N, C-alpha and C positions, 0 to 999 in steps of 0.2 A: 340141458337144454342149447340145442345150439346159436350163435350168439348172429345170428340173423333171422331168428324168430323172436329171439328176446331184446333185442338191441333194433335192429331194421327196422323190421314188420311192420308195425307200430309208429314208425314215423311214416313211412309207405301209403301201411291203408290210411291214415290219415290224413294224408296226401291227395288219394282218393276220391272218399266223403262227402273233403271237402269242393275236388274239382265236380262232382257228382253233383250235388248239393245245388253250383252256381249252374250244373245243366237241365237247371227245371223252371219251368217258368211263370211260376208263381210263387212265390217261397214266403211261407208270413213265420212271423218270428214262433216259439213254442209258447203257448199258454203257461205264464211263472206263477201267474196273481200277482204281479206286479207289472206293468208300464215301462216298458225300456226303450232305451233304440237302440237301433238295430244297429248301432255301431258299436256300444254292448256286445251283442252276441258277436261282431267281428273281432274283437279283443279276446275275448276268451276263447274265442276260437282257434287262436290264435295264438293267443301266447301257450293254449293248452300246444301246437302244434309245436312251437318255438322251441318248449319241454323236451316233446316227441323229439327233435332233431337234434340239438344241445345231445341230450342221453343217447344220443345212437351217435356223431360224431366222433364224442370222448372217449368209446368207445375204442373208434376207429382207432384213433390219432393215440390214446398211450398217456397214458400218468406227468407226462413232457409239455403235452402239450394243451392243457385242459383247458386252457384261455383261450387260446388260437381254435378252437374247435366253435369257445364259445362264440366269436367272431363269425369264424364264416356258416352257422349253424341260423345266425340272426340275416347275414344278409341274401341266404337260403330262402327262408320265410321272410323276409320282405321280399324277394324275389318272385317268388309261390305268389302271396298276395296281389302281387300288379301284375303278374299274367293272369290271373284268376278273371281282375275285375277288366280286364282286355278280354279274358274269353267269351265273360255278359257280354259284348257290344255281339257277339252271333250267335247269340241267344234267345230267341220271343219270346218277349215278355218279360226281358232283367232288363239290365242298364249298368254301367261300368260307371265308377260313381271315387273319384278322388278322394274323399272323405271315407270312401269303406278302405277305400285304399290304402291312406294312413288310418283306419283304425285296426287294421290286420298289420301295420305295420307294428305302430305301438306295441301291441301286443308281446309281437315278439321281442320285443325290446325291452318291455320294462320285465321279462324272464327273462332275459340276457344281461340287463344289468344286474338282479337280484342276483343269478350266478352267480356273474363273476367278481362282485364283491363280497360274496358266502367264499367261493374258491382263491380271492386276496386275502381276504382276514385269516382262514385255513391255514396258507403258506407260510404267511404271516405269523402264526402263531404255533407251525408248527418248525420253522428255523427260528424264535424266540427261547425252543424248548429242548435244541438240541445243543452237543454239552460244544465248548470253541473248534473243536479242531476237524467235526462234525458238518460245518454250515458252511453251505454255498455260496455264494453271490448267485441272486438274480435277475 
């Protein structure tokens, strides 16, 4: 499978889905049997987006820059959330909300922090398991 389809296309399609849903005049959350705040949906939507962005940017940057890719993906995801809320200013029946943008940012940031910690622990374990002559200072 081509790298574009495998790594980049999912993030691009998710960004388009976010934009499309934001373009709908009146959007109600899906019925899931629980009464959840729309902030929970924003958090989940952008946590998934953050994960897809991190996956794409980590592939692009290679093994040496995994944590840098996480930071860039988080920044891009937070920016997309802010642009999404700004876009809603121009959609009839929708309104922009700082709290929605914060929920978006929280979702992206949560995934970024979890993956950052995971990569940090994994690289510490990799350095610990290497023989002394093969260890590299990071």
